[in-house]
C-alpha positions, 0 to 999 in steps of 0.5 A: 622384817614383817610388813606392817599396815601402810607398807605401800607408803613405806615402799614409796618413800623408801624408793623415792627418797631413800638417798635424800633421807640418808643424807638427813640421817647422816647429819643426825649421826644415823647409819644406813640401817638406822635409816630403814629402822627409823622410817619403819618406826615412824610409820608404825608410830613406834618412836619416842626418842628425841632423834626420832622426833627430829627425823620426823620434823626434818622429813616433813620439811624436806618433803614439802620443800621438794613440793614447793620447788617443783612448783617454782617453774609455774611462777611467771617472772615479770618482764624487766624494763630497761629504764635507761633505754634511749627514747627517740624524739619525734622530729619537729613537724612544724615548719618555721617561716621567716620573712627576710627584709632589708634592714634600713637602719643598717649603717652602710658605707659609701663606695667609690670605684676609680673615683666614681660613686657606685652601688655596693652591688658593683662588687658582685660583678668585678673581677677581684684580680683587676683590683689594684688597691682598696682604701677605707676611711671612717669619716661619715658623709652625706650623699644625695640626702643619704647619710653613709658611715664610712667611705670605701675607695676601690681602684682598678689596675691601670691597664684594665678598662671598665665597661660599666652598664646599669641593669636597666640599660643592660635589659634594653641592650641584650633582651627584648623585655623593654616594657615588661616587669623584670627581676634581676639576679646576679649569681643566684642573688636577687637584686632588690634595689633601683636598677638604674643605679646598679652598675655591672662590668660587662667584661665580667659577665659570663652569660645572661638567662631569661625566664618568663614567669607566669601564674594566672591564679596568683596574677603574676607575670614577669621576667626573671633575668639571671646574670652569671659572672665569670667566676671559676665555679660558674665557668666550670658549671657552664661546661656541664649539661644545660637545662632546656627551656631557658633562653640564654644570651 
């Protein structure tokens, strides 16, 4: 075959795309020889048939398609953000302050221990094992100008002898804090009532610790007296290592 002008282009297309052109021409019912011949006619401008025009259109589309696919790799895919990702909430940094005050309007019953009028705090220093029975009456009563809603009668076993003492007398008997301000705690609970009226059973006291609290800036100076009862938990803790700097009685 005589090489016509533009043969360099012909060779390049024939070498790189012959296999691909072959597939296209096979789809148009061309054989392999017709492919070379058709491509020659295309380059020399010698094509008149309808199939030749189809070859030209398909070839052009195929060529530009290859060029377009070759540039797809340069396209940047936008980052996909998972909208279902759980966003951790920041912890609440605002410190909430609550003021705990005794509700004076609370409907309180009156307590009797073996027939003796006592403060309800007596229940904190009585061994539950020595209680014989408890009787509750819903009848309201006024005692010392104070109205109580209901009555609770507690009786101990006949073979048990109570040794009741007020917190005021306990301070005088077991400590040297005679003229200093004092705050009492029973099993880590602050007692904020009249210490003259609060009775405790000496038999059920495990130990007494005294801490002197002083803060010159706040102008505070008082003694903290902690009373520990003979509960199983307190007995177990008393056998552990003791903290220095606390005077125990």
